[in-house]
C-alpha positions in Angstrom: -24.2 207.2 -234.1 -22.3 203.9 -233.4 -20.8 202.8 -230.2 -18.1 200.2 -230.7 -18.2 197.3 -228.3 -15.7 195.2 -230.4 -12.5 194.0 -229.1 -10.0 196.9 -228.6 -6.8 196.8 -230.7 -4.0 195.7 -228.4 -1.8 198.6 -227.2 0.0 198.0 -223.8 1.1 200.8 -221.6 4.7 200.3 -222.7 3.9 199.4 -226.3 3.0 201.5 -229.4 1.2 204.7 -229.3 -2.3 204.3 -228.1 -5.5 206.1 -229.2 -8.3 206.9 -226.8 -10.6 209.3 -225.2 -11.3 211.5 -222.2 -14.1 209.6 -220.5 -16.6 209.9 -217.6 -14.9 209.5 -214.3 -17.5 207.3 -212.7 -16.3 204.1 -214.4 -13.6 205.2 -216.9 -12.5 201.6 -217.8 -16.1 200.7 -218.8 -16.5 204.0 -220.7 -13.2 203.5 -222.6 -14.1 200.0 -223.5 -17.5 201.1 -224.9 -15.8 203.5 -227.4 -13.1 201.1 -228.4 -10.3 203.1 -226.7 -6.7 201.9 -226.3 -6.2 204.8 -223.7 -8.4 206.8 -221.5 -8.0 210.1 -219.5 -10.2 211.1 -216.7 -10.5 213.3 -213.5 -9.8 212.0 -210.2 -11.7 214.8 -208.5 -14.2 217.5 -209.4 -12.4 219.5 -212.3 -13.8 222.7 -210.9 -12.9 222.1 -207.2 -10.1 222.2 -204.8 -10.6 219.0 -202.9 -7.8 216.3 -202.8 -8.5 213.2 -204.8 -9.7 210.1 -203.0 -9.1 206.4 -203.9 -11.2 205.7 -207.0 -14.0 203.1 -206.6 -12.5 201.2 -209.5 -8.8 201.7 -208.7 -8.0 198.0 -208.6 -9.4 197.5 -212.1 -7.7 200.7 -213.4 -4.3 199.5 -212.1 -4.8 196.1 -213.7 -5.9 197.2 -217.1 -3.7 197.0 -220.2 -5.2 200.2 -221.5 -3.0 203.3 -221.2 -4.2 205.7 -218.3 -3.9 209.4 -218.1 -5.3 211.8 -215.5 -6.2 215.4 -216.1 -5.6 217.8 -213.1 -8.5 220.1 -212.1 -9.0 223.2 -214.3 -8.7 225.5 -211.3 -5.0 225.0 -210.9 -2.9 227.9 -211.8 0.8 227.4 -211.0 1.7 230.8 -212.7 -0.4 233.2 -210.8 0.8 235.8 -208.5 -2.2 235.3 -206.3 -0.8 233.3 -203.3 -4.3 232.1 -202.4 -4.5 230.3 -205.7 -0.8 229.5 -206.6 0.0 227.8 -203.2 -3.0 225.6 -203.0 -2.4 224.8 -206.7 1.2 223.5 -206.0 -0.3 221.4 -203.1 -3.2 220.0 -205.2 -0.8 219.2 -208.1 1.3 217.1 -205.8 -1.7 215.4 -204.5 -3.0 214.5 -207.9 0.4 213.4 -209.1 0.6 211.0 -206.2 -3.0 209.6 -206.8 -2.4 209.3 -210.6 0.9 207.5 -210.1 -0.9 205.1 -207.5 -3.2 203.9 -210.2 -0.5 203.5 -212.9 -1.1 206.6 -214.9 1.4 207.5 -217.6 1.1 211.2 -217.0 -0.7 214.0 -215.3 -2.0 216.7 -217.6 -2.1 220.3 -216.3 -2.9 223.6 -218.0 -0.2 226.2 -218.2 -2.0 228.8 -216.3 -1.7 232.7 -216.6 -1.0 235.9 -214.8 -3.2 238.9 -214.6 -3.1 241.7 -217.1 -1.0 243.9 -214.8 1.7 241.1 -214.2 5.0 240.5 -216.0 4.6 237.0 -217.7 8.2 236.5 -216.6 6.8 236.2 -212.9 4.5 233.5 -214.0 7.3 231.6 -215.7 9.4 231.9 -212.6 6.4 230.6 -210.4 6.5 227.5 -212.6 10.2 227.1 -211.9 9.6 227.5 -208.2 6.9 224.7 -208.3 9.2 222.2 -209.9 12.1 223.3 -207.8 10.1 222.7 -204.6 8.9 219.3 -205.8 12.5 218.4 -206.5 13.5 219.0 -202.9 11.4 216.0 -202.0 12.4 213.8 -204.9 10.2 215.3 -207.7 6.9 214.3 -209.0 6.1 210.6 -209.1 5.0 210.6 -212.7 5.5 212.9 -215.7 3.7 216.3 -215.5 2.5 217.1 -219.0 2.0 220.9 -219.5 -0.8 221.5 -222.0 -1.0 224.4 -224.4 -4.1 226.5 -223.8 -6.5 228.5 -226.1 -7.0 231.9 -224.5 -5.6 234.7 -222.5 -2.9 237.4 -223.4 -0.8 236.6 -220.3 -1.1 232.8 -220.6 2.0 230.7 -220.1 1.2 228.1 -222.9 -1.0 229.9 -225.5 1.8 230.9 -227.9 5.0 229.0 -228.7 7.3 232.0 -227.8 5.9 232.0 -224.3 6.2 228.2 -224.2 9.9 228.6 -225.1 10.4 231.0 -222.2 8.7 228.5 -219.9 10.9 225.7 -221.1 14.1 227.7 -220.6 13.0 228.0 -217.0 11.8 224.5 -216.3 13.5 222.3 -218.9 16.1 221.0 -216.5 13.2 219.3 -214.6 12.2 217.4 -217.8 8.4 218.2 -217.8 6.3 216.6 -220.5 4.2 218.4 -223.1 0.7 217.8 -224.2 -0.3 219.3 -227.6 -4.0 220.2 -227.9 -5.0 220.8 -231.6 -8.2 222.8 -230.8 -6.2 224.9 -228.3 -3.5 225.7 -230.8 -5.9 226.6 -233.5 -8.1 228.8 -231.3 -5.0 230.2 -229.6 -3.6 231.5 -232.9 -0.9 228.9 -233.8 -1.0 227.5 -237.4 -1.3 223.7 -237.3 0.8 223.1 -240.3 4.3 222.3 -239.0 3.2 222.7 -235.3 4.8 219.3 -234.3 8.3 220.4 -235.5 8.0 223.9 -233.9 7.0 222.4 -230.6 9.7 219.7 -230.7 12.2 222.4 -231.3 11.2 224.1 -228.1 10.4 221.3 -225.7 12.3 218.3 -227.3 9.2 216.1 -226.8 5.5 215.6 -227.2 4.0 213.0 -224.8 0.4 213.2 -225.7 -1.8 214.8 -228.3 -5.2 216.1 -227.4 -6.9 215.4 -230.9 -9.8 217.9 -230.9 -11.7 219.8 -233.6 -12.6 223.3 -232.8 -16.0 225.0 -232.9 -14.5 228.4 -233.2 -12.2 230.4 -235.6 -8.5 230.6 -235.7 -7.1 232.9 -232.9 -10.5 233.3 -231.3 -9.2 232.3 -227.8 -12.3 230.1 -227.4 -11.8 226.6 -226.0 -14.8 224.7 -227.4 -14.1 221.2 -228.8 -16.0 219.5 -231.5 -16.2 216.0 -233.1 -14.1 215.5 -236.2 -15.7 217.1 -239.3 -18.1 219.1 -237.3 -15.8 222.0 -236.5 -13.3 224.2 -238.3 -10.2 222.0 -238.3 -9.9 219.6 -241.2 -9.9 215.9 -239.8 -6.8 215.1 -241.9 -4.9 217.9 -240.3 -5.6 216.5 -236.9 -4.7 213.0 -238.0 -1.5 214.3 -239.6 -0.4 215.9 -236.2 -1.1 212.7 -234.3 1.0 210.6 -236.8 3.9 213.2 -236.9 3.9 213.4 -233.1 4.2 209.6 -232.8 2.9 209.5 -229.3 -0.5 208.6 -227.6 -3.5 210.6 -228.6 -6.8 211.2 -226.7 -9.9 212.8 -228.1 -11.7 215.2 -225.8 -14.6 215.5 -228.2 -18.4 215.2 -227.2 -19.1 211.6 -226.1 -21.7 210.8 -228.7 -19.0 210.9 -231.5 -16.0 209.6 -229.7 -16.0 206.1 -231.1 -16.2 207.5 -234.7 -13.3 210.0 -233.8 -11.2 207.2 -232.4 -11.8 205.0 -235.5 -10.8 207.9 -237.7 -7.6 208.3 -236.0 -6.8 204.6 -236.0 -7.4 204.6 -239.8 -5.6 207.8 -240.7 -3.0 208.4 -238.0 -1.3 205.0 -237.7 
């Protein structure tokens, strides 16, 4: 295993697409530099908790960096659910994370599409997403792009299959949400990777970020378990082709010990 400490190829926040990694939140800038990342993604709070984000210890350095910054919202958020005790706090926490991410100069805030229960009509979940954007719009909207990410599992998920994503975009497209395409999630969720960039663009009109991940599990398994390139069930060249075709920033969310190699592979094959 090699960890690159060489100079990171230049890629400004407003410049060409950047390739990077999801890194540890303690000192994300240092972690990104250690793996040769041009971009980094991290959590501003416990990904399994409901506490509002606090100012990061390294906020000034993060704001000053030329690297591209993304923030991932906590996994517990579910903007689609019919459960008021989850949906209402989810809306509030999404707004808090959006404000905190914007304050450190993040390019976007990633949030999973969420789901409704087995007994619910998915149309209700779609409309709950619309209501969240409409509520935010009443006070000027979110302060940075909200990037909705496709997910791997669940029969009543809002963003597992492209037909449901199309229904979601019909409802929220006027608010100009962004989209984050995860290769592992698409594979495990049952969407063929060949041609997926074109199919997504036909629905959303945009792909803002690619989560470039191999998958430990089989096609349509519904399992969300990432792997380093070449150690899972997605061909590395297929991942690189998606990044190249999307033409946007890409972040690997693979195991940390192989991230430098995954970044190097994308830099060599997806540029």
